[in-house]
Structure formats: C-alpha cells, structure tokens
C-alpha positions as CSV (number, residue, x, y, z in Angstrom):
1,X,-6.0,26.6,6.1
2,X,-4.4,29.5,7.9
3,X,-3.3,33.0,6.7
4,X,0.3,34.0,6.4
5,X,1.7,35.4,9.6
6,X,4.1,37.7,7.8
7,X,2.5,38.4,4.5
8,X,4.7,39.3,1.5
9,X,3.5,40.9,-1.7
10,X,4.3,40.7,-5.4
11,X,3.9,43.8,-7.5
12,X,2.5,43.6,-11.0
13,X,2.8,46.7,-13.2
14,X,0.4,46.8,-16.1
15,X,-0.7,49.7,-18.2
16,X,1.0,52.1,-15.8
17,X,-0.8,50.8,-12.7
18,X,0.9,48.8,-9.9
19,X,-1.1,46.0,-8.4
20,X,0.1,44.4,-5.1
21,X,-0.8,40.8,-4.8
22,X,-0.3,38.8,-1.5
23,X,2.2,35.9,-1.5
24,X,1.4,32.7,0.4
25,X,3.9,30.1,1.5
26,X,3.5,26.4,2.3
27,X,5.4,24.5,5.0
28,X,8.0,23.4,2.4
29,X,9.0,26.9,1.5
30,X,7.1,27.0,-1.9
31,X,5.5,30.4,-2.5
32,X,2.4,31.2,-4.5
33,X,0.9,34.5,-5.6
34,X,-2.7,34.9,-4.5
35,X,-4.4,36.2,-7.7
36,X,-8.0,36.2,-6.6
37,X,-8.4,40.0,-6.9
38,X,-6.3,40.2,-10.1
39,X,-9.3,40.5,-12.5
40,X,-11.1,42.9,-10.2
41,X,-8.1,45.2,-9.7
42,X,-6.3,45.0,-13.0
43,X,-8.8,43.5,-15.5
44,X,-6.5,40.5,-16.0
45,X,-6.7,36.8,-15.8
46,X,-3.8,34.3,-15.8
47,X,-3.2,32.0,-18.7
48,X,-1.8,28.6,-17.6
49,X,-2.7,25.6,-19.9
50,X,-2.7,22.4,-17.9
51,X,-2.6,24.4,-14.7
52,X,1.1,23.5,-14.4
53,X,1.8,26.7,-12.3
54,X,-1.5,27.1,-10.6
55,X,-2.2,26.0,-7.0
56,X,-5.9,25.2,-6.8
57,X,-6.1,24.6,-3.1
58,X,-4.2,24.3,0.2
59,X,-3.9,20.6,1.2
60,X,-2.4,18.5,4.0
61,X,-3.0,15.1,2.4
62,X,0.1,14.5,0.4
63,X,3.2,16.3,-0.9
64,X,5.3,15.6,-4.0
65,X,8.8,17.1,-4.0
66,X,9.8,16.6,-7.6
67,X,13.3,18.1,-7.3
68,X,14.3,15.9,-4.4
69,X,12.3,12.8,-5.3
70,X,10.2,12.7,-2.2
71,X,6.6,11.7,-1.6
72,X,4.8,12.3,1.7
73,X,1.4,11.1,2.9
74,X,0.3,13.3,5.8
75,X,4.0,14.0,6.4
76,X,5.2,10.4,6.4
77,X,7.6,9.2,3.7
78,X,6.2,6.7,1.3
79,X,9.2,4.5,1.9
80,X,8.4,4.2,5.6
81,X,4.7,3.5,5.0
82,X,5.3,0.7,2.3
83,X,7.8,-1.0,4.6
84,X,5.9,-0.9,7.8
85,X,2.1,-0.5,7.1
86,X,-0.7,-2.3,5.4
87,X,-2.9,-0.5,2.8
88,X,-5.7,-0.3,5.3
89,X,-3.5,1.5,7.8
90,X,-2.5,4.0,5.1
91,X,-6.1,4.4,4.0
92,X,-6.9,5.3,7.6
93,X,-4.0,7.7,7.8
94,X,-5.1,9.6,4.7
95,X,-8.8,9.8,5.7
96,X,-8.3,10.6,9.4
97,X,-5.0,12.5,9.2
98,X,-3.2,10.2,11.6
99,X,-2.0,6.6,11.9
100,X,-4.5,4.4,13.7
101,X,-4.0,2.9,17.2
102,X,-4.5,-0.9,17.3
103,X,-8.1,-0.5,18.5
104,X,-8.9,2.1,15.8
105,X,-7.4,-0.2,13.1
106,X,-9.4,-3.2,14.3
107,X,-12.6,-1.2,14.3
108,X,-11.8,0.2,10.8
109,X,-11.0,-3.3,9.5
110,X,-14.2,-4.6,11.0
111,X,-16.2,-2.0,9.1
112,X,-14.3,-2.9,5.9
113,X,-15.4,-6.5,6.4
114,X,-19.0,-5.6,7.2
115,X,-19.4,-3.4,4.1
116,X,-17.4,-5.6,1.7
117,X,-20.5,-7.1,-0.1
118,X,-22.5,-5.3,-2.6
119,X,-26.3,-5.5,-2.7
120,X,-27.5,-8.7,-4.4
121,X,-29.6,-6.7,-6.8
122,X,-26.5,-5.1,-8.2
123,X,-25.3,-8.5,-9.4
124,X,-27.8,-8.2,-12.2
125,X,-26.0,-5.1,-13.5
126,X,-23.0,-7.1,-14.5
127,X,-25.0,-9.4,-16.8
128,X,-26.1,-6.3,-18.7
129,X,-22.6,-5.2,-19.8
130,X,-21.5,-6.4,-23.2
131,X,-18.8,-9.1,-23.4
132,X,-15.4,-7.4,-23.6
133,X,-16.5,-4.3,-21.7
134,X,-13.5,-2.5,-20.3
135,X,-13.4,-3.0,-16.5
136,X,-12.9,0.8,-15.9
137,X,-16.2,1.5,-17.7
138,X,-17.9,-1.1,-15.4
139,X,-16.1,0.3,-12.3
140,X,-17.2,3.9,-12.9
141,X,-20.8,3.0,-13.7
142,X,-21.1,0.7,-10.7
143,X,-19.7,3.3,-8.3
144,X,-22.3,5.8,-9.4
145,X,-25.0,3.1,-8.9
146,X,-23.8,2.7,-5.3
147,X,-25.4,6.0,-4.5
148,X,-28.9,4.5,-5.2
149,X,-28.3,1.5,-2.9
150,X,-26.3,3.2,-0.2
151,X,-27.2,6.9,0.3
152,X,-24.5,9.1,1.7
153,X,-24.4,9.7,5.4
154,X,-23.8,13.1,6.9
155,X,-20.2,13.3,8.1
156,X,-21.0,14.9,11.4
157,X,-19.8,11.9,13.3
158,X,-16.5,10.1,12.9
159,X,-18.3,6.8,12.7
160,X,-20.5,7.9,9.9
161,X,-17.4,9.1,7.9
162,X,-15.9,5.7,8.5
163,X,-19.0,4.0,7.2
164,X,-19.1,6.1,4.1
165,X,-15.3,5.6,3.5
166,X,-15.3,1.9,4.2
167,X,-18.3,1.3,2.0
168,X,-16.4,2.7,-0.9
169,X,-13.0,1.2,0.0
170,X,-14.4,-2.3,0.4
171,X,-17.1,-2.4,-2.3
172,X,-14.8,-0.9,-5.0
173,X,-12.5,-3.9,-4.5
174,X,-15.5,-6.3,-4.7
175,X,-16.8,-4.6,-7.8
176,X,-13.4,-4.9,-9.5
177,X,-13.1,-8.6,-8.8
178,X,-16.7,-9.2,-9.9
179,X,-16.1,-7.4,-13.2
180,X,-13.0,-9.5,-13.8
181,X,-15.0,-12.8,-13.1
182,X,-17.7,-11.6,-15.4
183,X,-15.2,-10.9,-18.2
184,X,-13.9,-14.5,-18.1
185,X,-17.2,-16.2,-17.5
186,X,-16.5,-17.5,-14.1
187,X,-18.8,-17.4,-11.0
188,X,-18.4,-14.5,-8.6
189,X,-16.4,-15.2,-5.4
190,X,-17.7,-13.5,-2.3
191,X,-15.5,-11.7,0.2
192,X,-14.6,-13.7,3.4
193,X,-14.5,-12.3,6.9
194,X,-11.5,-14.6,7.6
195,X,-9.2,-12.7,5.1
196,X,-7.4,-9.3,5.2
197,X,-8.2,-6.6,2.7
198,X,-5.6,-7.6,0.1
199,X,-5.9,-11.3,0.7
200,X,-9.6,-11.0,0.1
201,X,-9.1,-9.2,-3.2
202,X,-6.7,-11.8,-4.5
203,X,-9.0,-14.6,-3.5
204,X,-12.0,-13.0,-5.1
205,X,-9.9,-12.5,-8.3
206,X,-8.3,-15.9,-8.7
207,X,-10.0,-18.6,-6.7
208,X,-12.7,-20.7,-8.3
209,X,-14.7,-23.9,-7.5
210,X,-12.3,-26.0,-9.5
211,X,-9.0,-24.8,-8.3
212,X,-7.2,-25.0,-5.0
213,X,-6.1,-21.4,-4.9
214,X,-3.6,-20.7,-2.2
215,X,-3.1,-17.1,-1.0
216,X,0.6,-16.5,-1.1
217,X,1.7,-14.1,1.8
218,X,4.4,-12.7,-0.5
219,X,1.7,-11.6,-3.0
220,X,-0.5,-10.2,-0.3
221,X,2.5,-8.1,1.0
222,X,3.3,-7.0,-2.6
223,X,-0.4,-6.1,-3.2
224,X,-0.4,-4.0,0.0
225,X,2.8,-2.2,-1.1
226,X,1.6,-1.5,-4.6
227,X,-1.7,-0.1,-3.4
228,X,0.1,2.1,-0.9
229,X,2.4,3.5,-3.7
230,X,-0.7,4.7,-5.5
231,X,-2.7,6.0,-2.5
232,X,-2.3,9.7,-3.2
233,X,-0.1,12.0,-5.3
234,X,-0.8,15.7,-4.9
235,X,-3.2,17.5,-7.2
236,X,-2.9,15.1,-10.2
237,X,-5.5,14.9,-13.0
238,X,-7.9,12.5,-11.3
239,X,-7.6,14.1,-7.9
240,X,-8.3,17.5,-9.3
241,X,-11.3,16.0,-11.1
242,X,-12.7,14.6,-7.8
243,X,-12.2,18.1,-6.3
244,X,-13.7,19.8,-9.3
245,X,-16.9,17.7,-9.3
246,X,-17.0,18.0,-5.5
247,X,-16.9,21.8,-5.7
248,X,-20.4,21.6,-7.3
249,X,-21.6,19.8,-4.1
250,X,-22.0,16.5,-5.9
251,X,-22.1,13.4,-3.7
252,X,-19.0,11.4,-3.0
253,X,-20.0,8.5,-5.3
254,X,-20.3,10.9,-8.3
255,X,-17.0,12.5,-7.5
256,X,-15.2,9.1,-7.2
257,X,-16.8,7.9,-10.5
258,X,-15.5,11.1,-12.2
259,X,-12.1,10.4,-10.8
260,X,-12.1,6.9,-12.1
261,X,-13.0,8.2,-15.6
262,X,-10.1,10.7,-15.5
263,X,-7.7,8.0,-14.3
264,X,-8.8,5.8,-17.3
265,X,-6.8,8.1,-19.6
266,X,-3.6,6.6,-21.0
267,X,-1.7,9.7,-20.0
268,X,-2.6,9.1,-16.4
269,X,-3.6,5.8,-14.9
270,X,-3.3,3.8,-18.1
271,X,0.4,4.4,-18.5
272,X,1.5,1.0,-16.9
273,X,-0.5,-0.8,-19.5
274,X,1.3,1.1,-22.2
275,X,4.6,0.2,-20.7
276,X,3.8,-3.5,-21.0
277,X,2.6,-3.1,-24.6
278,X,5.9,-1.3,-25.4
279,X,8.0,-4.0,-23.8
280,X,6.0,-6.7,-25.6
281,X,6.6,-4.9,-28.9
282,X,10.3,-4.7,-28.2
283,X,10.4,-8.4,-27.3
284,X,8.5,-9.3,-30.6
285,X,11.0,-7.3,-32.6
286,X,14.0,-9.1,-31.2
287,X,14.7,-7.3,-27.9
288,X,17.3,-4.9,-29.3
289,X,17.4,-2.3,-26.5
290,X,20.2,-0.2,-28.1
291,X,18.1,0.3,-31.2
292,X,15.1,1.4,-29.1
293,X,17.2,3.9,-27.2
294,X,18.5,5.4,-30.4
295,X,15.0,5.6,-31.9
296,X,13.7,7.3,-28.7
297,X,16.4,10.0,-29.1
298,X,15.4,10.7,-32.7
299,X,12.9,13.5,-32.7
300,X,11.6,12.4,-36.1
301,X,10.8,8.9,-34.8
302,X,7.3,8.6,-33.1
303,X,8.6,6.0,-30.6
304,X,8.7,7.2,-27.0
305,X,9.9,5.3,-24.0
306,X,6.8,4.7,-21.9
307,X,7.3,4.7,-18.1
308,X,10.1,7.3,-18.3
309,X,9.8,10.9,-17.2
310,X,7.2,12.6,-15.0
311,X,5.4,15.9,-15.0
312,X,6.6,16.6,-11.5
313,X,9.6,14.4,-10.7
314,X,12.9,15.8,-12.0
315,X,14.8,12.9,-10.5
316,X,14.1,9.2,-9.9
317,X,10.5,8.6,-8.8
318,X,10.7,7.3,-5.2
319,X,7.8,5.0,-6.0
320,X,9.7,3.5,-8.9
321,X,12.5,2.3,-6.7
322,X,10.1,0.5,-4.4
323,X,8.1,-0.9,-7.4
324,X,11.4,-2.3,-8.9
325,X,12.1,-4.1,-5.6
326,X,8.6,-5.5,-5.3
327,X,8.8,-6.7,-8.9
328,X,12.0,-8.7,-8.4
329,X,10.7,-10.1,-5.1
330,X,7.4,-11.3,-6.7
331,X,9.0,-12.8,-9.8
332,X,11.7,-14.5,-7.7
333,X,9.1,-16.0,-5.4
334,X,6.9,-17.2,-8.3
335,X,9.9,-18.5,-10.2
336,X,8.8,-16.4,-13.2
337,X,11.4,-15.8,-15.9
338,X,9.8,-13.0,-17.7
339,X,11.7,-11.7,-20.7
340,X,9.9,-8.4,-20.3
341,X,11.6,-7.8,-17.0
342,X,15.0,-8.4,-18.5
343,X,14.2,-5.9,-21.3
344,X,13.0,-3.4,-18.8
345,X,16.1,-3.6,-16.7
346,X,18.4,-3.3,-19.7
347,X,16.3,-0.4,-20.9
348,X,16.6,1.4,-17.6
349,X,20.4,0.7,-17.4
350,X,21.0,2.0,-20.9
351,X,18.8,5.1,-20.4
352,X,20.3,6.1,-17.1
353,X,23.8,5.8,-18.6
354,X,22.9,8.0,-21.6
355,X,23.4,11.8,-21.3
356,X,20.4,12.4,-23.5
357,X,18.0,11.1,-20.8
358,X,20.0,12.5,-17.9
359,X,20.0,16.0,-19.3
360,X,16.2,15.8,-19.8
361,X,15.7,14.3,-16.4
362,X,14.0,11.3,-17.9
363,X,14.1,8.6,-15.2
364,X,11.8,5.6,-14.7
365,X,8.5,6.4,-13.0
366,X,6.2,4.2,-11.0
367,X,4.5,2.8,-14.1
368,X,7.7,1.2,-15.4
369,X,7.8,-1.9,-13.1
370,X,4.2,-2.2,-11.7
371,X,2.8,-3.7,-14.9
372,X,5.4,-6.5,-14.9
373,X,4.5,-7.3,-11.3
374,X,0.8,-7.4,-12.0
375,X,1.4,-9.5,-15.1
376,X,3.3,-12.1,-13.0
377,X,0.6,-12.1,-10.4
378,X,-2.0,-13.0,-13.1
379,X,-3.8,-9.7,-13.7
380,X,-4.8,-9.0,-17.3
381,X,-3.5,-5.7,-18.7
382,X,-7.0,-4.1,-18.8
383,X,-7.1,-4.5,-15.0
384,X,-4.0,-2.5,-14.3
385,X,-5.8,0.8,-14.2
386,X,-8.5,-0.7,-12.0
387,X,-5.8,-1.6,-9.5
388,X,-4.6,2.0,-9.7
389,X,-8.1,3.2,-8.8
390,X,-8.4,0.9,-5.8
391,X,-5.1,2.2,-4.5
392,X,-5.9,5.9,-5.2
393,X,-9.4,5.7,-3.5
394,X,-8.4,6.7,0.0
395,X,-6.6,9.7,-1.4
396,X,-9.6,10.7,-3.4
397,X,-11.8,10.4,-0.3
398,X,-9.4,12.4,1.8
399,X,-9.1,15.2,-0.8
400,X,-12.9,15.3,-1.2
401,X,-13.5,15.7,2.5
402,X,-10.7,18.3,2.8
403,X,-12.4,20.3,0.0
404,X,-15.7,20.2,1.8
405,X,-14.1,21.5,5.0
406,X,-12.1,24.3,3.4
407,X,-13.9,27.7,3.9
408,X,-12.0,29.3,1.0
409,X,-13.2,26.8,-1.6
410,X,-16.0,27.6,-4.0
411,X,-17.3,26.0,-7.2
412,X,-14.5,25.6,-9.6
413,X,-15.0,27.9,-12.6
414,X,-11.7,28.6,-14.6
415,X,-11.6,31.6,-17.0
416,X,-10.6,31.4,-20.6
417,X,-9.1,33.5,-23.4
418,X,-11.8,33.5,-26.0
419,X,-10.5,33.2,-29.5
420,X,-13.7,33.0,-31.5
421,X,-15.6,35.5,-33.6
422,X,-16.8,38.7,-31.8
423,X,-20.2,38.9,-33.5
424,X,-20.8,36.5,-36.4
425,X,-23.6,37.7,-38.8
426,X,-26.5,35.4,-38.7
427,X,-27.6,34.0,-42.1
428,X,-31.2,32.5,-42.4
429,X,-31.5,28.9,-43.5
430,X,-32.9,29.8,-47.0
431,X,-29.8,31.9,-47.7
432,X,-27.2,29.4,-46.7
433,X,-27.2,27.5,-49.9
C-alpha cells in the first residue's frame, strides 16, 4: 500500500481558512482525497450516506469498472477466468495473489479434500434447528461454531494460511449441503475424495440412497463458472462487513459469519431469489411483458424490475453476459423448457430497446439469469443466497487477510451528524404521568 510518488493536493476553503488535503491515485487513474486530517485541521467530517463516494481501503483483490463494464480478480478479467479456470483455481488466485502452478493446485485441492468433513459432533446442531429454518441462518450460525471446533491458526506460514482457508472453503460447502438435506428430511451425504470441489457439492446436495444420481459434467462446469462469477466484487456490503468486523481483530470465522448475514439481505445476495419470484408472478398473471415494462416506468406504480440496474455498473454487467450463456447451456443440456427463461429474455429485449431504461443505464445484472439456472439444476430458491456465499467466500478471506496486513488500517469507527436533542431535561418517574 504505497505512497503517491508525485503527491497532488486538493484545497478546501472553509470559514476563511484553506486546508490542503493530499490526493491519492489508484492504478486505474481514479483519484481520492485523503481526509484523515480534515477534522483535526478544519473541524469538519464528511457526510456520505451509504459510503457511495468513500474509499475505505486500498485493495489489490478485485476491481469493478462500472463505466466500462469490467471486473478484474487480481488483474485477470472475469471472462478469462470463467472460461479457463475452476473455482478452486480462482480461490487460490484471490487468496494467494497469483494463479497456482499444477503442483500448488494439487496440494491446495488435497487440503480441500482433507478438510471437507465437519466434526461429527456438529451433526447434532442440525437437529436443533426448527423445521423450515432459512439455510442462511443455519449457515451463519454453523460458521461461528466452527471456531470452537477448529481454532484459527497463525498465518505466519503459507501452509497454515492454506489450512485455515481450505477449512472454510470446504466445510462451508458441506454445511450448505447438510442444511439442505436436513430441510427435506433426507440423510446427509458425505463428501468423497474421488470428486472435485463442485462435483462433490452437487453430489452432497442431490444424491440419496434411493436414487442413481449421475453427476453431469455440464452442470459441474456451470457450477464452477457461477461460483467464479460471485468470487469477489470490490467493497460491496458483505465484503465491507467482513472488513469492518475484522478491524476489531475478530477471528476469521466471526468475520465470515457477519459477511453471510450481510449477504442475506434482499438488496444484496437475496436479489436473484427476488428475480425468480418476480418472473413467477409475471407468469401467473399471463406473461404480458409489455404491461410489466409500462408499469415499471410508472413512478406511481410500486412494481420494479428486479435484476436490472446496479449501484456500480453503468453499462451491461459483464457477469450477466456470462450468466445468460450458462443459463441457456444448462437448460439446453437438461432439456428444460422453462417459461420463466422465455419471460426473462423477452423482458431483457424489451427493456434494452426502451429509451427509458437506456437513459437510466438500467441493464440486466448478474442476478437476472443465475436464479433460472439454479432452478433448472434443482436448487430451491432459499438456497440461492447460500450459493452466493459459497462463491464469495474466497474473496472474503482475501479481503480479510489484506486488511490484517495493511499498516494503515485501524478499527473502523465512522463519524455521524447528530440530530438529537442537545440536553433533554430529565423528568423523574413520579412526574411523568
């Protein structure tokens, strides 16, 4: 996290006093004003609800270029990674900062296999959750519980970092599959050393003693790509939550559990579930896409097109293009004729041709097609956010370790503009009526 070689300054004039603030630049040409001394020198704080214009850190993990529609993991385009890598390779890239050699990948995969089971005593936890418990609640609670069974290792050695990372990467997948099996009353399926990361997950999810479940390589490839699409995404809500909790020196398990809870929100990781619910509603009401488009343009109508628009992207989300291709491949391979896909494609076509959406830069985002793919693969809607969490995990781990190694970081403690009473007179109980 280096200093600027040729520092610039931005001058702020307030109350007749000029304050010079240093300007930092990243390697994409974006500039940011360093305001750390602003309150000390000018008695001011900044007001930025939602932190839309606040850079909380310097990071090398991922980069989102919203204007040009680009997403980079450690400098690599997401298109190149989804086309040529497995999710395990991308996980290694994010955590270690480089793509693995064949030997490094084999060693990392062996660790994933070794740490894929959860402690047998943890199985009893699943029986304690009420029927119908949301799998995200189970997932976050079980991740916190991991800290009791598998204390963190110091990350002084690369191997120890790998053990901590692979424990989480592998066990989160197992916990997710177990939570699904518990929800439908079927016996748990243990991971197998013979299967790859994504093949193992699909097998734990869908095989059973009374079915001859065949692991389809097309679905394994789709699962790898879908997880890669979600592996990291700049300083989003859940990633910032992981960093926020980590700034208090909380252990990695606690930070990841907090990230899972943040991801659970419908404005973040739950969006693809809302897309499916919207498409199902349109289908039930006759599938009139033109009517839906007109309603979405009416400011007085509460209907909104879920899966369109993004806080950062001002053009087509690059992940959405890949997700659309994956969706058509999976449905084609399975021979699924899903009316929701037809509605989604018509909706996209109509919206992209309408100046209302183009002027507001409302393009499909990654959530628009992923839910249809998951639905075709057999995942229930309440598992969609869990799949998001599995994909995002290597990014969370990479961001957490970057925070720990950053000498400029300290405990996160935002300021506020206090709008309450200055000194409310205290009234004793007997006089309050």
